[in-house]
C-alpha positions, 0 to 999 in steps of 0.5 A, a space after each residue: 752738077 748732078 742736080 743741074 743734069 737731072 733738072 731738065 728731065 724733071 722739068 720735062 716730066 712735070 710738063 708732060 704730067 701737066 699736059 696729060 692732066 689737061 687732056 684728061 680734064 678737058 672732057 670734064 670741063 667741056 661737060 660742065 661748060 655745056 651744062 651751063 651753055 644756052 641751047 643755041 650755043 650748044 647746037 652752034 656749028 662753031 663751038 667755043 670753049 667758053 660762054 658769055 651767057 651762062 644759064 641754069 635752064 639745063 639743070 632746071 629741066 633735069 630737076 623737073 624730071 619727076 623720077 630724077 630724085 628717085 633714080 638718084 636715091 636708087 643709085 646711092 642705095 645700090 652703090 652703098 650696098 656694093 661698097 659695104 658688102 664688098 669691103 666686108 666680104 673682101 676683108 674676110 676672104 683676103 684674111 682667110 686666103 692669106 693667114 690660113 693654109 687649106 686645099 685648093 687655096 692656090 686654085 682659088 686665087 687663080 680663079 680670082 685672077 681669071 675672073 678679072 679677065 672675063 669681060 662684063 659684056 660676055 656675061 650679061 646675057 647669062 646673068 640676065 637668065 640667072 636673074 630671071 630664074 631666081 625672080 630678081 629682075 626689075 629689082 635693085 637686087 639684080 644690080 647689087 649682086 652682079 656688081 658685088 660679084 665683079 668687084 670682089 676678085 679685085 678687092 680680094 687680090 688687093 687686100 691680100 697684099 695688105 693682110 700679108 704685110 701685117 707681121 704674123 708676130 703681131 698676131 702671135 703677140 696678140 694671142 699671148 696677151 689674151 686677145 681672141 681671133 675675133 678681137 685681133 681681126 676687128 681691133 688690130 688687123 682691120 684698122 691696119 688694112 683700112 686704107 686698102 679697104 678705102 682704095 678698093 671701095 673707090 673703084 667699087 663705088 665708081 664702077 657701080 655708080 656709072 653702070 648703064 649696062 646692067 641697069 638697062 638689061 635687068 630693069 625692064 618694066 619696073 622703071 621706079 627701080 632704075 638708077 641715075 644713068 637711065 635718067 640720061 635716056 629721057 633727054 635723048 630724042 631721035 630728032 633733037 637730043 637735049 644735049 644741054 640736059 644730058 650734060 647737066 644730068 652728067 654733071 649732077 651724076 659726077 658730083 657724088 663721085 667727086 664728094 666721095 673721092 674728096 672724103 677718102 682721098 688721103 686714105 686712098 693715096 696711102 692705100 694705093 701706096 701700100 698696095 704698091 709696096 
């Protein structure tokens, strides 16, 4: 009897979840559809959610852009550097603030939390002058450093829960068995918190890969150091924007994120579950 009472609520929850998933996926579907539509259908006053004459012309225009491949490699380099550096630094920092007691530890944790509340747009101009003063403008370093700074507070806070979940008795037992602190850190603690590192890496990768604000603000004249979002500007025209090219380039930009997510989705689920726990 109890299962019969709860079943309608469960069915309603599942239907609501499916509806929300469809609403979230529809813009992605429309982007991919527009990438394959002919130019006439894209500019039509009566758009339809299908096409009977798919074409690869939009993708051909995207790959014919001479700098598109270079922008793609720049994006991979920036995102990869931010993911690896943030994972390493966040792991060490989370271990330090969790396992060690030192002065201003609580203040430091509060500062990490407060850093998450500052909007990126409010810091863009100060960061621009900072990059100018250190001579980092027009270089990939000017994109790596800000993203690393913005991803670290979240990563440290998230990994802190994973490190704290590892019993201190395990560390004491490792020391009794003759393991050094370095060996315990990399051979015991690191594998246990690796799912959390994967979860934080996904967020760091997505935010860095899709960045347009920093790429537009810090890469001024050295266009060879631009990233993939800047390639979208090539298809914008004040009179007749090439929406097919924009959608095709956006589709190509989405593929690495999907591939990265598919590769780590199992670790991501366990990492998010561990964070909640």
